[in-house]
C-alpha positions in Angstrom: 8.6 1.0 -10.9 6.8 3.7 -13.1 3.4 3.0 -12.7 4.5 3.4 -8.9 5.9 6.7 -9.6 2.4 7.8 -11.7 0.8 6.5 -8.6 3.1 8.6 -5.9 2.1 11.5 -8.6 -1.3 10.9 -8.7 -1.8 10.4 -5.2 0.1 13.2 -3.5 0.1 15.5 -6.2 3.6 16.2 -6.8 6.1 15.6 -10.1 8.7 13.1 -9.9 11.6 12.8 -12.4 13.8 10.9 -11.8 17.2 9.2 -13.7 18.3 5.3 -12.2 18.7 5.9 -8.8 18.4 9.4 -8.4 14.6 11.7 -7.8 14.0 15.0 -7.8 10.1 15.5 -6.5 8.4 18.8 -7.0 5.8 19.7 -4.9 4.8 21.3 -1.0 6.9 20.6 0.9 4.5 18.3 3.6 3.7 15.9 -0.3 7.3 15.9 -1.1 8.0 14.3 1.9 6.0 12.0 2.0 6.9 11.1 -1.5 10.5 10.5 -0.6 9.9 8.0 2.0 7.2 6.1 0.1 10.2 6.1 -2.9 12.8 4.6 -0.4 10.3 2.3 1.7 9.8 0.9 -2.3 13.1 1.0 -3.3 13.9 -0.7 -0.4 10.9 -3.4 -0.7 12.3 -4.0 -4.5 14.0 -7.2 -3.9 10.3 -8.6 -5.4 7.9 -7.5 -7.3 5.5 -4.6 -5.2 1.8 -5.5 -5.6 0.1 -1.5 -7.1 -2.1 -2.4 -3.8 1.4 -1.8 -1.3 2.1 1.4 -2.6 -1.7 2.5 -2.3 -1.6 1.7 1.7 2.3 3.3 2.0 0.3 6.1 0.3 -2.7 6.0 2.2 -0.3 6.3 5.8 0.3 2.8 6.3 3.5 2.9 7.1 4.0 -0.5 8.2 4.2 -2.1 5.8 7.8 -0.5 5.0 9.0 -1.6 8.8 10.9 -4.2 9.3 8.9 -7.5 10.2 6.0 -6.7 8.6 4.1 -9.3 6.4 1.9 -7.4 3.3 0.2 -9.8 2.4 -2.0 -10.1 -1.2 -6.2 -10.7 -0.1 -7.8 -10.2 2.6 -8.3 -13.7 2.9 -4.1 -14.1 4.2 -5.0 -11.6 5.8 -7.7 -13.7 8.5 -4.9 -16.5 8.3 -2.8 -14.5 9.9 -4.8 -11.6 12.1 -6.7 -12.0 15.4 -8.1 -8.6 14.7 -9.4 -6.8 11.9 -10.8 -3.5 11.2 -12.2 -2.2 8.0 -11.6 1.9 7.0 -14.0 1.7 3.4 -16.0 4.1 2.0 -19.2 2.2 0.8 -21.3 -0.4 1.4 -20.1 -2.6 -1.5 -16.5 -2.4 -0.8 -17.1 -3.8 2.7 -19.3 -6.8 0.9 -16.2 -7.2 -2.1 -13.8 -7.3 1.4 -15.3 -9.2 3.6 -17.5 -11.6 1.1 -15.7 -11.5 -1.9 -13.7 -14.3 -3.8 -10.3 -13.4 -2.0 -12.4 -11.3 1.4 -12.4 -12.0 4.8 -14.8 -14.9 5.7 -12.8 -17.4 3.3 -9.9 -16.7 5.8 -11.8 -16.2 8.7 -11.5 -19.1 11.8 -14.1 -19.8 14.1 -13.4 -18.6 17.4 
């Protein structure tokens, strides 16, 4: 959990202090609120290990992962086996190539149709 808290601090530029189940968040109000929402969602998901990628998605604003019934996928191949349409928003060509054609890319889970 500490590594996730550090990711939240770095991603949102806030300071998180915690002792047991109590948290204190310092920073701009909007970012502190987003950090609080992210921490609450992580706490609800904490029954099993939470991948760092899930935290990154949550910090980027993908709150669907915190919604009941949502399914987190460990990689793009798994997403391709479950999704009808996949939309990516990646910073550069190497990232696109990796997500689409890498070892655990979309192409490995995509079915014709």
